[in-house]
Backbone bond lengths (Angstrom), bond angles and torsions (degrees), N, CA, C in turn:
res aa  C-N    CA-C-N  psi(-1)  N-CA   C-N-CA  omega(-1)  CA-C   N-CA-C  phi
1 M - - - 1.405 - - 1.518 110.94 -
2 T 1.312 120.98 137.96 1.547 120.72 174.26 1.475 109.71 -123.61
3 D 1.280 114.78 151.71 1.498 116.88 169.77 1.489 117.01 -70.35
4 M 1.257 119.72 132.01 1.465 121.57 177.70 1.389 111.83 -158.38
5 D 1.329 121.34 161.37 1.373 122.97 174.97 1.614 107.45 -85.15
6 V 1.315 113.24 138.69 1.378 118.09 -177.60 1.496 115.65 -115.49
7 A 1.355 119.16 127.56 1.567 116.39 178.02 1.466 109.57 -113.26
8 E 1.293 114.19 137.22 1.472 122.25 174.41 1.446 113.72 -111.26
9 S 1.328 122.04 131.37 1.389 126.26 -178.86 1.529 109.85 -127.96
10 R 1.284 116.23 150.68 1.541 120.84 176.35 1.429 112.27 -118.86
11 Y 1.301 116.11 131.18 1.489 120.49 -176.16 1.638 103.18 -118.37
12 S 1.312 115.60 165.75 1.405 119.09 167.53 1.528 107.27 -129.45
13 V 1.280 116.37 147.09 1.483 122.32 177.88 1.533 107.24 -132.97
14 T 1.343 113.83 140.52 1.505 118.97 -179.81 1.511 112.43 -107.47
15 T 1.316 115.94 132.01 1.455 117.43 -177.00 1.603 107.88 -90.25
16 S 1.247 114.36 167.85 1.469 117.82 -179.55 1.543 112.68 -70.92
17 D 1.248 121.31 -15.48 1.457 123.61 178.74 1.483 115.41 -106.53
18 G 1.319 112.44 23.36 1.486 113.26 171.87 1.549 121.57 92.32
19 W 1.210 123.89 26.33 1.416 128.23 -178.44 1.516 107.41 -118.24
20 E 1.299 119.51 138.87 1.478 126.50 170.44 1.600 104.83 -106.82
21 L 1.198 119.50 117.91 1.501 128.31 -178.46 1.540 112.89 -104.58
22 E 1.362 119.68 134.13 1.404 118.62 -179.13 1.595 104.13 -92.94
23 V 1.311 116.74 139.56 1.438 122.85 178.24 1.488 107.03 -126.16
24 T 1.283 122.47 130.65 1.476 123.86 177.07 1.499 106.24 -108.78
25 N 1.445 111.46 141.84 1.433 121.77 176.36 1.487 112.22 -125.68
26 V 1.207 117.23 127.67 1.469 122.21 -179.23 1.529 109.65 -129.67
27 R 1.405 113.67 122.85 1.499 120.46 -178.76 1.464 110.13 -138.91
28 G 1.264 113.80 156.79 1.494 117.98 179.28 1.533 109.43 -89.30
29 D 1.366 113.03 -173.35 1.497 118.62 -177.78 1.382 114.27 -95.08
30 V 1.424 118.48 16.81 1.434 121.31 174.67 1.585 105.35 -116.74
31 Q 1.325 114.49 165.64 1.430 117.71 -179.46 1.541 106.91 -65.65
32 A 1.371 114.52 126.75 1.417 122.33 -177.97 1.549 108.08 -71.40
33 R 1.297 111.59 151.85 1.515 121.59 177.71 1.411 114.44 -82.76
34 H 1.315 115.16 -33.30 1.478 121.04 -177.40 1.519 109.37 -176.85
35 P 1.356 115.36 150.03 1.583 118.46 174.32 1.398 108.96 -81.24
36 V 1.344 119.16 139.22 1.502 123.95 168.57 1.536 107.94 -123.53
37 L 1.319 116.05 127.38 1.403 122.46 178.79 1.501 108.08 -105.80
38 I 1.322 116.39 123.57 1.429 127.26 -177.24 1.563 106.50 -101.53
39 V 1.385 110.17 131.25 1.468 117.44 -177.83 1.633 105.49 -113.55
40 P 1.300 124.51 114.91 1.359 118.16 178.56 1.511 113.26 -76.16
41 G 1.370 111.31 -179.20 1.544 121.83 -168.44 1.501 115.80 -100.23
42 Y 1.266 117.87 -166.27 1.461 125.79 179.41 1.546 113.04 -53.55
43 A 1.402 115.51 122.82 1.387 123.17 173.80 1.562 108.03 51.48
44 M 1.349 120.51 42.18 1.362 123.69 175.17 1.593 111.42 -128.06
45 N 1.358 117.81 141.41 1.380 121.43 169.16 1.596 108.98 -90.63
46 S 1.287 113.69 178.29 1.557 116.62 -175.25 1.576 107.42 -77.83
47 T 1.269 120.06 -4.36 1.554 118.28 176.43 1.613 109.39 -52.07
48 V 1.308 116.37 -42.61 1.470 122.57 -177.19 1.581 110.17 -52.80
49 L 1.332 117.06 -30.74 1.474 115.91 -175.50 1.503 114.26 -76.54
50 D 1.405 115.38 -21.11 1.360 117.00 178.05 1.516 109.34 -111.48
51 Y 1.198 118.48 22.05 1.412 127.30 179.53 1.608 109.82 -74.65
52 R 1.226 119.76 128.69 1.521 121.11 -174.01 1.474 110.32 -141.24
53 P 1.398 117.87 84.43 1.539 123.12 179.11 1.649 106.29 -60.91
54 T 1.300 121.07 -45.61 1.363 129.48 172.41 1.493 110.80 -144.09
55 G 1.299 121.12 158.90 1.438 123.86 -176.91 1.463 114.18 64.26
56 T 1.322 114.81 -129.92 1.471 122.90 -172.64 1.480 108.50 -116.51
57 S 1.221 117.23 162.87 1.538 128.71 173.30 1.450 109.13 -92.86
58 L 1.341 118.29 160.28 1.497 123.51 168.29 1.492 114.13 -46.51
59 V 1.338 115.93 -54.07 1.445 119.58 -179.98 1.557 113.26 -60.69
60 A 1.257 115.87 -44.95 1.459 116.49 179.24 1.508 113.06 -66.78
61 A 1.312 113.15 -34.15 1.522 111.80 -177.73 1.558 108.10 -70.61
62 L 1.220 118.98 -33.42 1.534 124.83 178.02 1.481 112.01 -65.23
63 V 1.398 114.54 -41.37 1.551 120.80 -177.04 1.445 105.23 -69.47
64 A 1.367 118.16 -46.89 1.468 119.13 -176.63 1.501 110.18 -62.54
65 A 1.321 119.97 -23.59 1.480 118.54 174.93 1.501 111.06 -91.92
66 R 1.309 116.08 14.41 1.571 122.98 170.91 1.490 111.77 73.61
67 Y 1.311 112.20 34.22 1.555 115.18 165.15 1.470 108.19 -102.73
68 E 1.383 111.49 149.41 1.464 118.98 177.91 1.498 108.50 -96.38
69 V 1.321 119.42 117.57 1.447 125.79 -162.89 1.627 110.21 -105.25
70 W 1.281 107.64 131.31 1.556 111.17 176.07 1.456 104.42 -126.49
71 S 1.528 115.67 137.88 1.416 118.49 -171.81 1.573 101.51 -126.86
72 L 1.325 117.09 126.75 1.431 127.29 176.68 1.514 115.61 -89.88
73 N 1.272 113.44 134.66 1.518 121.72 163.73 1.446 114.88 -107.66
74 L 1.274 113.98 110.53 1.430 120.53 -175.85 1.548 119.17 -65.07
75 R 1.114 121.22 165.21 1.506 125.31 178.55 1.393 112.17 -61.49
76 G 1.375 121.17 135.70 1.491 119.98 175.09 1.523 106.72 100.77
77 T 1.347 122.57 -3.29 1.414 122.17 179.09 1.564 109.07 -96.02
78 R 1.267 115.23 175.15 1.501 118.74 -177.37 1.543 107.41 -73.28
79 R 1.314 120.13 -15.09 1.341 122.12 179.82 1.603 116.55 -102.07
80 S 1.200 112.72 18.13 1.498 125.42 176.16 1.603 106.32 -129.00
81 R 1.302 114.25 162.08 1.469 117.43 177.56 1.518 108.99 -151.71
82 A 1.333 115.26 144.96 1.486 123.93 176.37 1.595 109.15 -75.97
83 L 1.187 114.39 137.12 1.530 118.46 -174.16 1.593 105.21 -100.50
84 T 1.281 118.09 -14.20 1.433 117.31 -176.72 1.540 108.91 -132.91
85 A 1.346 121.20 166.22 1.408 122.52 174.44 1.518 117.38 -61.22
86 S 1.229 112.43 -24.96 1.489 122.83 -170.77 1.569 109.30 -134.54
87 P 1.418 119.34 58.60 1.483 120.16 177.91 1.463 108.72 -66.37
88 G 1.392 113.78 175.61 1.432 122.07 176.60 1.548 110.29 -66.31
89 P 1.377 117.42 161.38 1.386 123.26 -174.55 1.596 108.87 -65.76
90 V 1.413 111.22 155.88 1.448 117.69 167.97 1.588 106.76 -91.88
91 S 1.305 112.21 97.94 1.461 120.40 -171.75 1.545 111.94 -146.59
92 L 1.345 111.51 161.22 1.492 114.47 176.57 1.422 113.65 -62.97
93 T 1.301 117.89 -40.02 1.512 122.33 175.40 1.490 113.97 -56.55
94 A 1.344 115.61 -40.54 1.446 123.27 179.39 1.511 110.13 -68.41
95 Y 1.375 113.10 -49.18 1.481 114.63 172.54 1.582 113.61 -47.05
96 I 1.219 115.84 -45.75 1.456 121.98 -173.16 1.585 110.65 -78.84
97 E 1.212 120.99 -39.77 1.488 124.08 -174.61 1.565 116.20 -94.33
98 E 1.397 110.32 -15.28 1.450 112.81 -175.24 1.576 108.57 -121.99
99 D 1.383 117.28 -60.70 1.393 123.63 -166.40 1.698 107.76 -64.71
100 L 1.221 111.64 -63.30 1.522 116.72 -170.43 1.584 106.83 -61.34
101 P 1.320 127.03 -43.66 1.450 125.71 178.10 1.529 109.32 -51.51
102 A 1.364 113.98 -53.39 1.402 120.44 -178.22 1.493 120.53 -58.24
103 V 1.426 112.99 -32.99 1.418 121.16 178.19 1.537 110.67 -81.60
104 L 1.258 115.35 -35.48 1.483 121.11 175.80 1.622 105.59 -59.15
105 D 1.269 115.72 -43.80 1.513 118.99 179.38 1.462 111.18 -59.61
106 L 1.444 113.48 -43.92 1.469 118.34 179.30 1.576 110.60 -61.81
107 V 1.242 116.90 -45.76 1.578 120.22 -176.96 1.510 107.76 -62.04
108 R 1.274 119.24 -42.42 1.468 121.02 -178.89 1.573 113.55 -64.30
109 R 1.365 114.13 -34.27 1.488 122.84 177.43 1.555 111.55 -71.05
110 E 1.248 114.65 -44.44 1.530 123.53 -164.94 1.590 112.02 -101.75
111 T 1.219 121.77 -12.79 1.480 122.91 -179.72 1.488 113.01 -59.59
112 S 1.301 120.34 140.34 1.433 124.15 174.89 1.585 110.79 -83.54
113 V 1.246 117.81 3.25 1.454 117.37 176.70 1.556 104.43 -103.55
114 E 1.335 114.07 116.16 1.424 119.30 -173.83 1.583 111.72 -61.85
115 S 1.323 109.58 134.07 1.553 116.76 175.80 1.463 113.29 48.55
116 S 1.173 122.02 49.10 1.415 128.64 -175.46 1.511 115.73 -120.55
117 D 1.283 119.19 110.13 1.548 122.91 168.98 1.517 106.36 -69.63
118 P 1.381 110.83 144.62 1.446 113.58 -178.84 1.498 116.38 -84.23
119 F 1.324 116.01 155.63 1.520 117.78 161.15 1.462 105.17 -73.86
120 C 1.367 117.03 141.94 1.453 121.93 172.84 1.495 106.89 -105.85
121 L 1.392 113.70 134.10 1.456 121.23 175.60 1.453 109.03 -124.61
122 G 1.319 117.81 109.11 1.517 126.65 -174.16 1.555 105.35 -107.12
123 T 1.435 108.16 124.63 1.447 116.58 178.42 1.568 111.22 -102.36
124 S 1.313 121.37 126.47 1.382 129.01 -173.12 1.581 111.31 42.52
125 L 1.252 131.79 -122.89 1.345 129.76 -174.88 1.530 111.79 -54.18
126 G 1.339 116.41 -30.65 1.434 124.41 173.73 1.602 114.80 -54.76
127 G 1.297 115.97 -29.51 1.417 122.52 175.24 1.531 110.72 -70.99
128 A 1.316 112.92 -38.89 1.562 117.12 -179.87 1.534 110.71 -70.47
129 I 1.452 112.69 -30.92 1.442 117.04 173.36 1.654 112.52 -63.71
130 V 1.210 115.48 -36.86 1.447 124.50 176.35 1.481 108.76 -62.41
131 Y 1.424 114.14 -53.43 1.437 120.77 -178.98 1.590 111.43 -56.97
132 G 1.331 113.92 -42.11 1.434 117.92 179.88 1.514 110.94 -64.90
133 H 1.329 117.74 -38.69 1.445 121.00 178.59 1.599 109.12 -61.82
134 L 1.318 114.95 -50.55 1.428 120.77 176.83 1.561 115.12 -54.83
135 A 1.278 112.15 -39.25 1.602 113.43 177.45 1.521 110.85 -72.67
136 R 1.203 121.24 -29.73 1.536 124.08 175.78 1.507 113.09 -80.66
137 N 1.344 118.57 -23.92 1.478 121.46 -175.45 1.550 114.71 -124.45
138 R 1.389 118.65 9.31 1.451 129.46 172.49 1.569 106.26 51.49
139 G 1.397 114.69 41.60 1.407 120.81 167.32 1.483 112.43 82.26
140 A 1.273 126.00 6.08 1.423 123.05 -178.75 1.468 115.45 -68.27
141 G 1.226 118.97 144.23 1.464 122.87 174.05 1.459 120.63 83.53
142 M 1.324 120.25 9.65 1.425 128.09 176.45 1.500 112.41 -125.03
143 A 1.347 112.86 145.99 1.490 118.32 175.25 1.525 112.90 -87.20
144 G 1.377 114.79 -25.85 1.428 121.58 -177.28 1.465 113.14 172.60
145 V 1.277 120.16 170.80 1.396 122.84 -165.26 1.591 107.07 -132.81
146 V 1.359 116.67 134.50 1.479 126.92 168.06 1.436 110.14 -124.98
147 T 1.277 120.70 127.10 1.522 126.37 172.61 1.323 112.41 -117.14
148 I 1.389 121.02 142.66 1.424 126.03 179.80 1.625 107.11 -129.19
149 G 1.306 107.63 112.68 1.494 115.42 179.28 1.608 110.33 56.56
150 A 1.372 115.40 48.79 1.557 119.63 -172.06 1.481 104.53 -110.94
151 P 1.335 118.59 134.15 1.456 122.28 171.82 1.559 113.73 -85.23
152 L 1.236 112.77 151.80 1.473 117.30 170.34 1.569 109.36 -126.09
153 R 1.266 112.28 -65.99 1.579 119.34 175.44 1.571 112.32 -109.64
154 W 1.274 118.73 127.57 1.426 119.62 -177.33 1.560 111.01 -91.33
155 D 1.255 117.04 78.74 1.350 114.35 172.73 1.518 113.94 -88.04
156 V 1.288 118.11 -11.09 1.461 126.45 168.85 1.529 109.07 -133.17
157 V 1.396 113.93 130.66 1.441 119.22 178.06 1.528 111.70 -127.95
158 H 1.320 116.49 126.06 1.501 118.89 176.81 1.452 112.06 -55.17
159 P 1.437 117.13 139.13 1.440 121.59 -173.93 1.577 112.12 -54.83
160 L 1.402 114.06 -36.50 1.429 117.48 -178.49 1.548 108.17 -61.55
161 L 1.311 117.06 -45.08 1.513 120.23 -173.90 1.573 101.70 -71.07
162 R 1.350 124.46 -42.43 1.380 121.38 -178.25 1.497 114.43 -57.99
163 T 1.366 113.44 -32.60 1.519 116.19 174.00 1.481 112.61 -71.22
164 V 1.230 114.87 -41.61 1.641 117.96 -178.03 1.528 112.79 -69.77
165 F 1.418 113.42 -39.29 1.435 123.75 -174.76 1.575 112.56 -101.27
166 G 1.280 116.40 18.58 1.492 121.69 -163.41 1.563 106.41 -61.48
167 S 1.304 121.78 -30.60 1.417 125.80 -174.22 1.515 109.81 -149.08
168 R 1.361 116.28 142.71 1.454 122.49 -175.48 1.622 105.77 -59.04
169 R 1.394 113.99 -43.06 1.525 118.77 -175.23 1.585 107.65 -60.84
170 L 1.321 112.78 -47.37 1.490 119.52 -172.39 1.519 105.12 -63.24
171 A 1.426 119.06 -49.06 1.482 121.53 -178.16 1.487 110.28 -58.64
172 R 1.217 117.74 -37.66 1.464 117.74 -176.41 1.485 114.07 -67.91
173 I 1.365 118.08 -29.72 1.439 119.71 -171.79 1.603 110.27 -99.38
174 L 1.401 115.30 -2.76 1.469 118.06 175.08 1.559 112.41 -52.33
175 P 1.252 119.72 133.52 1.531 118.19 179.59 1.615 107.96 -62.97
176 T 1.310 115.72 132.15 1.413 115.21 179.99 1.498 109.16 -124.55
177 K 1.304 121.35 -30.70 1.428 127.03 -177.97 1.475 109.63 -51.84
178 G 1.300 119.40 120.19 1.597 123.16 174.19 1.456 106.58 85.87
179 A 1.412 126.30 8.20 1.374 125.46 179.69 1.522 110.62 -66.99
180 G 1.368 120.28 -34.00 1.367 121.16 176.92 1.503 113.53 -67.13
181 R 1.283 117.39 -39.29 1.508 127.45 174.05 1.459 107.04 -58.61
182 V 1.360 123.87 -51.99 1.408 124.20 176.32 1.581 117.05 -56.58
183 A 1.352 111.03 -44.01 1.520 119.25 176.84 1.568 109.70 -56.97
184 R 1.318 116.51 -41.06 1.465 120.94 179.91 1.515 111.47 -66.06
185 A 1.321 118.89 -28.57 1.407 127.95 -175.06 1.497 110.64 -78.13
186 V 1.374 115.49 -44.73 1.421 125.10 -162.36 1.634 109.08 -98.76
187 M 1.275 119.66 -25.09 1.395 119.40 -169.19 1.546 113.45 -59.71
188 S 1.202 121.72 -34.27 1.337 122.38 -175.50 1.624 111.69 -75.95
189 P 1.350 114.38 -44.89 1.500 118.77 174.37 1.491 110.73 -60.16
190 L 1.365 120.90 -41.10 1.499 122.93 -176.62 1.504 108.31 -66.39
191 A 1.430 117.55 -39.99 1.424 121.74 176.76 1.585 112.91 -56.77
192 H 1.372 111.24 -43.88 1.501 117.60 -175.13 1.500 105.31 -60.25
193 V 1.290 125.53 -41.46 1.505 125.79 -174.73 1.395 113.64 -92.96
194 G 1.376 119.97 1.61 1.407 119.43 178.77 1.567 121.35 78.32
195 L 1.313 111.38 25.95 1.551 111.89 -176.31 1.514 111.98 -102.86
196 L 1.287 115.01 28.62 1.615 118.30 171.44 1.462 115.39 -114.03
197 G 1.423 111.97 27.90 1.412 118.48 -176.12 1.598 115.89 -56.75
198 A 1.354 119.66 -28.61 1.373 118.17 -179.40 1.542 110.85 -81.60
199 Y 1.315 117.05 -3.50 1.438 123.48 -178.62 1.503 117.12 -118.40
200 V 1.340 114.33 -36.74 1.443 118.81 -176.12 1.407 111.98 -153.77
201 N 1.328 115.79 146.82 1.551 122.26 -177.97 1.599 103.19 -84.90
202 R 1.349 120.27 110.34 1.347 130.81 179.70 1.479 113.64 -39.79
203 R 1.383 115.28 -41.33 1.503 122.98 -177.87 1.439 110.80 -66.02
204 R 1.356 121.76 -17.20 1.451 124.23 -175.20 1.537 109.11 -103.91
205 L 1.321 119.78 -12.38 1.437 125.19 -170.97 1.539 108.15 -110.65
206 D 1.311 122.10 114.72 1.466 118.81 175.77 1.479 100.65 -81.63
207 P 1.426 116.96 126.89 1.470 124.08 -179.64 1.495 115.49 -53.00
208 E 1.438 112.70 -26.67 1.440 116.97 179.19 1.501 111.06 -69.50
209 H 1.343 119.37 -23.28 1.471 121.65 179.28 1.479 109.93 -89.56
210 A 1.342 123.06 -7.20 1.436 122.39 -171.66 1.578 109.83 -66.90
211 E 1.333 113.13 -36.54 1.552 116.04 -179.86 1.455 112.11 -65.70
212 A 1.243 117.37 -37.81 1.454 122.19 174.88 1.600 112.98 -67.08
213 M 1.222 117.59 -38.61 1.509 123.63 172.00 1.485 109.07 -61.37
214 A 1.395 121.01 -36.88 1.358 122.00 -170.08 1.552 107.12 -77.13
215 A 1.322 119.36 -11.94 1.487 119.30 175.70 1.408 112.12 -67.71
216 T 1.333 121.30 -12.44 1.481 122.85 175.29 1.370 115.55 -82.35
217 V 1.412 118.66 -10.02 1.463 122.00 -172.10 1.628 109.32 -80.97
218 E 1.338 110.12 142.10 1.511 116.67 176.68 1.495 111.10 -124.10
219 D 1.335 119.15 162.21 1.536 118.44 176.07 1.507 106.08 -63.20
220 P 1.283 115.03 138.51 1.536 122.96 176.16 1.666 104.99 -74.63
221 S 1.231 115.86 164.50 1.479 127.67 174.94 1.401 112.50 -102.93
222 P 1.329 118.25 128.62 1.485 121.07 -176.80 1.663 108.55 -65.95
223 E 1.273 115.85 -31.79 1.485 119.49 176.92 1.564 110.27 -68.10
224 L 1.354 114.04 -40.55 1.534 118.40 175.90 1.544 106.73 -64.03
225 N 1.302 122.25 -50.11 1.358 124.70 -177.35 1.549 111.54 -53.27
226 A 1.325 113.74 -41.95 1.549 118.39 -178.90 1.528 110.36 -66.96
227 E 1.369 116.44 -34.16 1.492 121.68 178.76 1.553 107.97 -66.08
228 I 1.264 114.43 -45.43 1.541 120.28 -177.26 1.447 106.84 -63.73
229 A 1.335 122.62 -37.78 1.469 124.34 -177.75 1.525 107.12 -64.07
230 E 1.398 116.94 -50.98 1.329 119.35 176.94 1.569 117.46 -60.82
231 W 1.254 116.76 -33.11 1.406 120.75 178.14 1.585 108.35 -69.71
232 M 1.317 114.77 -40.76 1.525 113.91 175.25 1.542 116.11 -60.56
233 R 1.411 111.10 -37.67 1.409 122.19 177.80 1.466 112.18 -59.94
234 T 1.344 116.49 -49.90 1.495 118.92 -171.84 1.527 107.09 -91.11
235 R 1.306 120.45 -11.82 1.470 129.19 179.66 1.509 113.48 78.95
236 D 1.328 114.67 -36.29 1.526 121.24 176.60 1.517 108.59 -97.44
237 L 1.323 117.28 146.33 1.433 122.76 173.26 1.408 109.26 -90.97
238 Y 1.409 109.90 128.92 1.583 120.62 179.22 1.581 106.04 -110.70
239 V 1.356 114.26 130.22 1.444 118.82 173.52 1.420 109.40 -124.92
240 S 1.363 119.42 111.01 1.403 122.29 175.56 1.600 110.92 62.77
241 G 1.317 114.74 33.34 1.465 122.21 -177.62 1.600 115.01 87.09
242 T 1.269 115.32 -4.02 1.446 117.02 -177.13 1.501 109.48 -90.71
243 N 1.209 125.32 128.67 1.472 130.65 169.96 1.557 107.97 -75.99
244 V 1.333 117.59 104.80 1.444 117.93 -169.70 1.515 108.44 -71.72
245 T 1.266 125.20 -32.17 1.533 130.45 177.36 1.534 105.80 -60.78
246 R 1.164 117.72 -52.34 1.525 122.16 179.82 1.619 109.44 -61.61
247 A 1.282 117.46 -40.89 1.422 122.43 -175.05 1.486 111.66 -64.88
248 M 1.378 114.91 -28.46 1.568 118.76 -176.59 1.487 109.21 -64.62
249 G 1.361 119.90 -17.54 1.424 116.32 178.63 1.628 117.77 -68.46
250 A 1.377 111.52 -12.38 1.410 118.25 -179.45 1.541 113.56 -100.82
251 I 1.326 112.69 0.75 1.576 120.22 -179.80 1.496 106.47 -94.78
252 D 1.425 113.76 125.27 1.513 116.62 175.50 1.484 110.74 -118.88
253 L 1.355 120.96 27.53 1.413 119.22 177.43 1.564 106.84 -76.60
254 P 1.327 117.02 164.23 1.475 120.60 174.17 1.558 108.19 -65.80
255 L 1.345 115.72 139.28 1.443 118.32 179.96 1.596 108.94 -136.10
256 L 1.372 114.88 138.38 1.412 121.57 170.80 1.541 106.90 -123.97
257 V 1.390 115.96 124.29 1.418 120.37 178.82 1.483 107.33 -109.63
258 V 1.378 119.15 121.86 1.385 123.87 -176.98 1.556 108.68 -114.12
259 F 1.283 121.81 129.43 1.398 122.05 179.92 1.601 111.66 -145.15
260 A 1.247 110.78 162.77 1.568 116.67 178.47 1.450 109.72 -98.29
261 N 1.389 115.42 147.47 1.423 113.59 -175.33 1.470 123.15 -77.51
262 R 1.453 111.89 -18.16 1.404 118.10 164.69 1.508 117.27 -123.88
263 D 1.271 112.56 51.99 1.552 121.30 -177.41 1.578 103.05 -69.48
264 G 1.188 120.53 120.98 1.520 123.55 173.82 1.445 113.78 -86.89
265 L 1.360 120.23 -15.58 1.453 116.03 173.34 1.425 116.62 -95.16
266 V 1.304 115.99 -39.38 1.542 123.08 173.49 1.464 107.00 -120.73
267 P 1.303 118.11 94.37 1.484 122.67 -179.50 1.534 108.95 -58.73
268 P 1.282 114.33 155.46 1.531 120.45 -178.34 1.575 108.10 -53.03
269 P 1.321 122.77 -42.27 1.492 113.93 -175.73 1.570 115.87 -65.64
270 A 1.397 111.07 -27.58 1.440 115.14 179.45 1.555 110.98 -72.67
271 A 1.353 119.59 -27.49 1.399 120.98 177.14 1.512 111.79 -86.79
272 R 1.258 120.74 -36.90 1.476 124.86 179.74 1.587 109.20 -66.36
273 S 1.323 116.05 -23.14 1.404 116.67 -173.66 1.551 118.45 -61.61
274 A 1.373 110.95 -18.36 1.483 118.41 178.70 1.510 107.94 -69.75
275 A 1.355 114.57 -47.93 1.426 122.74 -174.28 1.582 104.72 -61.67
276 A 1.259 116.09 -42.38 1.522 115.73 -178.16 1.509 116.43 -69.99
277 A 1.429 117.47 -23.58 1.421 124.78 177.71 1.606 112.98 -90.45
278 W 1.302 116.74 -14.34 1.416 120.49 -173.25 1.509 115.72 -64.03
279 G 1.361 122.79 140.87 1.356 122.53 -179.18 1.487 116.67 -85.75
280 G 1.380 116.42 -24.60 1.485 120.23 -170.79 1.629 105.02 -83.33
281 S 1.368 110.30 173.52 1.478 117.71 -178.19 1.536 108.24 -103.38
282 D 1.227 124.68 -12.22 1.527 128.56 177.91 1.598 102.69 -89.27
283 V 1.265 116.65 83.24 1.491 125.36 173.63 1.472 111.24 -129.71
284 E 1.333 115.71 126.32 1.437 118.59 169.48 1.536 114.37 -125.27
285 V 1.280 118.51 146.76 1.474 122.69 -179.06 1.506 108.24 -121.27
286 L 1.295 117.85 129.25 1.540 121.79 176.80 1.553 108.77 -121.77
287 Q 1.301 113.37 113.68 1.515 118.55 172.24 1.501 107.87 -90.30
288 V 1.287 116.07 126.32 1.559 120.21 179.29 1.464 109.47 -102.79
289 G 1.324 120.68 121.10 1.441 127.00 -176.60 1.453 117.79 96.98
290 Q 1.266 121.84 154.04 1.457 128.12 174.47 1.527 112.24 -164.15
291 G 1.306 110.91 142.67 1.515 118.85 179.15 1.527 114.93 50.27
292 A 1.223 121.97 -128.13 1.420 122.96 -179.61 1.533 112.00 -67.94
293 D 1.358 118.49 -25.16 1.338 116.90 179.04 1.603 109.51 -90.69
294 W 1.294 113.41 66.72 1.492 118.23 -170.04 1.501 109.16 -91.40
295 F 1.387 109.27 155.19 1.469 118.54 173.41 1.617 113.22 -118.90
296 G 1.270 118.21 141.23 1.337 125.07 176.41 1.588 113.16 -97.78
297 H 1.251 117.99 -172.88 1.495 117.61 -179.32 1.444 114.28 -63.87
298 A 1.286 118.97 -55.84 1.587 119.37 -175.24 1.567 107.29 -70.32
299 D 1.389 123.23 -20.57 1.368 118.81 -175.48 1.509 110.76 -66.65
300 L 1.322 118.68 -13.40 1.449 125.26 179.56 1.601 110.96 -67.32
301 F 1.309 118.09 -33.02 1.404 117.40 -177.16 1.621 111.91 -133.92
302 A 1.227 121.10 -6.53 1.466 118.41 -171.11 1.470 112.68 -134.96
303 T 1.214 119.87 34.69 1.446 124.84 171.14 1.584 113.59 -137.38
304 G 1.338 115.31 167.33 1.423 121.19 -166.38 1.534 114.44 -59.32
305 D 1.354 114.15 -26.49 1.544 122.16 -174.02 1.460 109.11 -83.56
306 A 1.311 115.80 -20.56 1.583 117.33 -168.03 1.592 112.49 -59.01
307 P 1.328 120.41 -42.24 1.457 118.12 176.57 1.544 115.01 -49.86
308 E 1.347 116.85 -48.12 1.486 115.66 -179.39 1.504 115.72 -83.18
309 R 1.251 116.78 -28.50 1.506 117.97 -171.79 1.571 110.89 -95.21
310 V 1.297 118.65 -22.78 1.415 126.43 -178.13 1.462 117.36 -117.17
311 F 1.366 116.96 -62.35 1.440 121.77 -178.89 1.527 117.07 -61.06
312 E 1.334 114.70 -39.44 1.521 114.96 179.63 1.529 109.24 -69.35
313 P 1.294 124.84 -45.87 1.517 119.92 177.63 1.546 111.52 -62.44
314 I 1.371 115.30 -32.64 1.529 109.05 179.52 1.518 107.90 -72.01
315 I 1.282 121.55 -38.68 1.482 120.30 175.72 1.545 114.51 -59.58
316 R 1.303 118.02 -39.56 1.377 120.15 174.93 1.572 115.67 -65.24
317 W 1.327 114.06 -33.96 1.528 119.49 174.96 1.529 105.74 -66.00
318 L 1.341 117.25 -44.05 1.494 118.80 -174.79 1.544 108.60 -67.49
319 D 1.433 116.42 -46.18 1.440 116.21 174.79 1.443 118.43 -45.73
320 A 1.400 114.00 -43.22 1.527 122.68 -177.69 1.485 108.26 -61.54
321 R 1.321 120.23 -25.63 1.512 121.55 -168.10 1.606 109.63 -119.98
322 D 1.304 117.73 8.02 1.400 120.27 179.47 1.495 111.04 -74.65
């Protein structure tokens, strides 16, 4: 870590189907080595990327390592807004075909690093969004890919998720309005009694920090839920007729897949599937946690061990390819 002045700027980008998205840029006062675009996950805003219960956050760690960091807020979050009475849907397909391309164009225009495509870092569902974009664009416009707890092929599904996403119809009618507010109300009590085992290792999460972490949660989208249900049913993700798993065989960018050994939301086989499908030879896989020293899904980016166990290895991987 080095001392430097850090500047934060906010940009807005408009999609072709009527959404304005907020994008945050954080950079130090020295020449950046490379831009890194972070894509958040399911029902999350970009606050989770700068969340720091102890130590440093993912964003701060990257900036300290002289990377220029861009954080995307997807449509449907509190940091985006509809520009028309009937904007495009809040869906996985729209994230892939509208939101991410628009923000990638913004980063390429505004980056301080001359003629530099960004590394894309997708957390959880954000990694699947990156995979989907690669499938539809054959890898164009990215320098490399890092995913953290991100699914590609659902050969294994946690029983809780199988219940929630058991059918497309059920997933679409699940009540979602106010879900973010409920999460912010119950996260801390659930952490106190250890009922977040599918999400986080209680020993790694201070219950006093759980309420702050819940501030990152947004209301899910019924359309997105239905797409996830269909994805789990077919195992492979399809975007506008493209089988994303199969399309990864044509991608030869550098890839780092990071996953938790006891992730209850994205089981290790679902995360590792991307490495198996990848077409390039520069592929690395990092399992975080083992045995009694286990990691859950949120431990990868939102607990006190994350800087040392997750962020530092990612930065070393980026350094080797910058």
